[in-house]
ZAPA-490033 format. One record per residue: residue number from 1; residue in one letter; y negated, x negated, z negated of N, C-alpha, C, O, CB in turn; chain. Coordinates in steps of 0.02 Angstrom, whole numbers, plus 50000, padded with zeros to 5 digits. Glycine has a CB too. Layout:
BEGIN
<NUM,"A",<Y,X,Z>,<Y,X,Z>,<Y,X,Z>,<Y,X,Z>,<Y,X,Z>,"A">
...
***
This chain:
BEGIN
<1,"M",<48054,46110,43803>,<48064,46078,43868>,<48033,46110,43934>,<48007,46085,43984>,<48137,46073,43877>,"A">
<2,"R",<48051,46201,43908>,<48032,46211,43988>,<47952,46248,43978>,<47923,46278,44023>,<48099,46274,44037>,"A">
<3,"I",<47924,46237,43905>,<47846,46239,43887>,<47822,46185,43909>,<47764,46180,43929>,<47826,46244,43814>,"A">
<4,"L",<47865,46138,43908>,<47821,46085,43954>,<47806,46071,44028>,<47762,46041,44058>,<47842,46032,43941>,"A">
<5,"S",<47864,46106,44045>,<47861,46123,44131>,<47819,46174,44157>,<47810,46185,44217>,<47929,46146,44159>,"A">
<6,"R",<47801,46195,44124>,<47762,46281,44130>,<47687,46243,44115>,<47643,46264,44153>,<47793,46361,44050>,"A">
<7,"L",<47664,46190,44063>,<47613,46155,44067>,<47598,46129,44116>,<47543,46141,44142>,<47612,46121,44034>,"A">
<8,"V",<47659,46070,44150>,<47641,46037,44197>,<47616,46084,44278>,<47574,46075,44322>,<47701,45988,44201>,"A">
<9,"A",<47670,46137,44263>,<47668,46162,44341>,<47587,46210,44335>,<47558,46234,44383>,<47755,46224,44366>,"A">
<10,"V",<47570,46212,44278>,<47486,46272,44297>,<47447,46207,44282>,<47389,46213,44302>,<47455,46365,44226>,"A">
<11,"G",<47461,46146,44253>,<47388,46102,44269>,<47400,46073,44337>,<47348,46057,44365>,<47368,46033,44210>,"A">
<12,"S",<47460,46060,44374>,<47460,46030,44421>,<47432,46089,44455>,<47377,46077,44479>,<47521,45996,44439>,"A">
<13,"L",<47453,46151,44465>,<47414,46216,44527>,<47365,46186,44523>,<47348,46147,44567>,<47400,46308,44514>,"A">
<14,"F",<47312,46200,44443>,<47242,46213,44443>,<47213,46148,44469>,<47162,46150,44504>,<47213,46235,44371>,"A">
<15,"G",<47249,46076,44449>,<47224,46008,44499>,<47222,46006,44560>,<47187,45961,44582>,<47259,45953,44495>,"A">
<16,"A",<47247,46040,44600>,<47252,46062,44665>,<47218,46090,44700>,<47198,46076,44757>,<47286,46089,44672>,"A">
<17,"V",<47207,46133,44667>,<47135,46192,44689>,<47074,46156,44662>,<47021,46160,44693>,<47135,46283,44644>,"A">
<18,"A",<47080,46122,44605>,<47009,46079,44587>,<46993,46046,44641>,<46939,46058,44669>,<47010,46024,44529>,"A">
<19,"L",<47042,45995,44666>,<47041,45936,44707>,<47028,45960,44776>,<47004,45917,44813>,<47107,45895,44702>,"A">
<20,"T",<47036,46011,44799>,<47033,46034,44850>,<46975,46032,44874>,<46983,46008,44930>,<47055,46080,44850>,"A">
<21,"P",<46911,46046,44865>,<46827,46047,44902>,<46812,45974,44897>,<46766,45951,44931>,<46756,46097,44854>,"A">
<22,"V",<46848,45933,44857>,<46806,45860,44842>,<46830,45815,44910>,<46890,45800,44917>,<46834,45814,44753>,"A">
<23,"I",<46796,45801,44944>,<46800,45746,44990>,<46849,45679,44974>,<46835,45628,44943>,<46730,45725,44997>,"A">
<24,"G",<46900,45695,45001>,<46985,45635,44973>,<47001,45637,44933>,<47021,45586,44904>,<46995,45565,44966>,"A">
<25,"G",<47002,45716,44895>,<47041,45747,44839>,<47099,45772,44879>,<47151,45780,44848>,<47002,45806,44794>,"A">
<26,"V",<47097,45790,44959>,<47147,45844,44969>,<47190,45793,44960>,<47236,45822,44931>,<47152,45891,45036>,"A">
<27,"L",<47206,45735,44965>,<47265,45701,44980>,<47297,45693,44911>,<47356,45677,44909>,<47252,45632,45017>,"A">
<28,"F",<47264,45704,44855>,<47282,45702,44786>,<47325,45794,44777>,<47378,45814,44755>,<47196,45683,44731>,"A">
<29,"A",<47269,45822,44808>,<47296,45894,44811>,<47375,45909,44841>,<47421,45937,44810>,<47244,45931,44860>,"A">
<30,"F",<47376,45890,44888>,<47439,45887,44920>,<47503,45847,44849>,<47557,45871,44833>,<47422,45830,45003>,"A">
<31,"V",<47481,45800,44829>,<47528,45789,44766>,<47543,45831,44729>,<47601,45846,44716>,<47511,45749,44725>,"A">
<32,"L",<47476,45868,44696>,<47491,45893,44647>,<47512,45969,44671>,<47517,46009,44625>,<47438,45882,44598>,"A">
<33,"L",<47521,45988,44724>,<47533,46049,44755>,<47626,46037,44753>,<47666,46078,44732>,<47485,46057,44842>,"A">
<34,"G",<47640,45975,44776>,<47710,45954,44783>,<47752,45950,44714>,<47813,45957,44710>,<47710,45885,44817>,"A">
<35,"L",<47694,45935,44641>,<47721,45930,44574>,<47725,45984,44556>,<47773,45997,44520>,<47690,45896,44529>,"A">
<36,"F",<47671,46046,44573>,<47694,46111,44560>,<47755,46146,44590>,<47794,46180,44557>,<47646,46146,44574>,"A">
<37,"L",<47759,46132,44655>,<47825,46148,44665>,<47877,46161,44645>,<47906,46215,44638>,<47841,46129,44681>,"A">
<38,"L",<47899,46083,44628>,<47943,46043,44592>,<47974,46077,44527>,<48029,46102,44515>,<47908,45982,44575>,"A">
<39,"T",<47894,46063,44478>,<47900,46100,44428>,<47937,46192,44432>,<47990,46216,44412>,<47829,46094,44406>,"A">
<40,"L",<47880,46218,44466>,<47905,46288,44472>,<47962,46292,44481>,<47982,46344,44454>,<47883,46325,44516>,"A">
<41,"V",<48020,46251,44519>,<48071,46277,44539>,<48119,46239,44473>,<48179,46253,44470>,<48084,46263,44623>,"A">
<42,"G",<48097,46203,44435>,<48140,46184,44375>,<48106,46247,44327>,<48146,46265,44284>,<48129,46090,44342>,"A">
<43,"V",<48063,46272,44326>,<48057,46328,44267>,<48090,46406,44293>,<48113,46450,44255>,<47963,46338,44246>,"A">
<44,"M",<48086,46409,44365>,<48136,46462,44376>,<48220,46451,44359>,<48258,46495,44339>,<48128,46478,44450>,"A">
<45,"A",<48235,46389,44372>,<48307,46374,44364>,<48324,46384,44282>,<48379,46398,44259>,<48324,46295,44392>,"A">
<46,"G",<48279,46375,44256>,<48293,46386,44170>,<48283,46469,44148>,<48301,46480,44090>,<48226,46334,44118>,"A">
<47,"I",<48261,46520,44179>,<48262,46565,44171>,<48329,46602,44147>,<48380,46567,44150>,<48236,46575,44213>,"A">
<48,"D",<48333,46640,44133>,<48417,46668,44094>,<48438,46734,44150>,<48388,46763,44171>,<48403,46714,43984>,"A">
<49,"D",<48472,46747,44164>,<48516,46791,44215>,<48509,46865,44177>,<48558,46886,44146>,<48609,46761,44223>,"A">
<50,"H",<48470,46890,44178>,<48482,46961,44149>,<48514,47006,44195>,<48512,47064,44175>,<48418,46995,44128>,"A">
<51,"T",<48543,46999,44248>,<48579,47053,44296>,<48612,47106,44238>,<48625,47093,44180>,<48647,47013,44352>,"A">
<52,"V",<48621,47171,44274>,<48690,47187,44239>,<48755,47167,44268>,<48760,47167,44330>,<48696,47258,44233>,"A">
<53,"R",<48806,47148,44231>,<48853,47141,44240>,<48912,47193,44239>,<48927,47228,44190>,<48852,47101,44212>,"A">
<54,"R",<48942,47193,44296>,<48996,47241,44294>,<49055,47220,44260>,<49068,47160,44263>,<49015,47260,44358>,"A">
<55,"P",<49108,47271,44214>,<49157,47217,44199>,<49215,47216,44235>,<49241,47258,44271>,<49176,47218,44136>,"A">
<56,"D",<49233,47150,44216>,<49296,47121,44251>,<49347,47177,44245>,<49358,47204,44191>,<49324,47049,44216>,"A">
<57,"P",<49382,47195,44306>,<49459,47247,44319>,<49510,47200,44265>,<49512,47139,44256>,<49502,47246,44428>,"A">
<58,"V",<49547,47255,44236>,<49610,47235,44205>,<49657,47187,44254>,<49678,47224,44298>,<49650,47304,44185>,"A">
<59,"M",<49678,47132,44264>,<49708,47107,44317>,<49775,47106,44293>,<49797,47070,44249>,<49681,47043,44342>,"A">
<60,"D",<49811,47157,44332>,<49894,47150,44341>,<49925,47144,44388>,<49931,47190,44428>,<49928,47192,44324>,"A">
<61,"P",<49962,47067,44399>,<49987,47055,44460>,<50050,47094,44488>,<50073,47082,44544>,<49999,46989,44459>,"A">
<62,"T",<50078,47144,44443>,<50132,47170,44463>,<50101,47250,44471>,<50131,47302,44455>,<50196,47154,44411>,"A">
<63,"R",<50039,47246,44497>,<50029,47327,44492>,<50041,47353,44550>,<50046,47414,44548>,<49959,47354,44472>,"A">
<64,"W",<50049,47321,44616>,<50071,47320,44663>,<50136,47358,44663>,<50146,47411,44693>,<50069,47264,44679>,"A">
<65,"R",<50177,47327,44628>,<50255,47343,44634>,<50252,47419,44577>,<50297,47461,44579>,<50316,47260,44598>,"A">
<66,"N",<50214,47423,44548>,<50234,47485,44514>,<50205,47538,44536>,<50212,47592,44507>,<50225,47486,44451>,"A">
<67,"G",<50175,47530,44581>,<50130,47606,44640>,<50091,47621,44625>,<50069,47667,44659>,<50149,47676,44657>,"A">
<68,"S",<50035,47595,44547>,<49981,47615,44531>,<49906,47595,44580>,<49851,47616,44562>,<49985,47593,44466>,"A">
***
């Protein structure tokens, strides 16, 4: 599904660029540019998060009573 979204994004971007110099094609270019932005958001949302995660500290609810 992500590959299909990427293909739609690339195709709509190329279509928007190709239709821009054509008379009357600017209207379709706006539609294709909007489609590109929507699919770009969808592709970016599907990317996995590869950030370094900090380990969760051990939760001890009585630590404040133990003095540690």
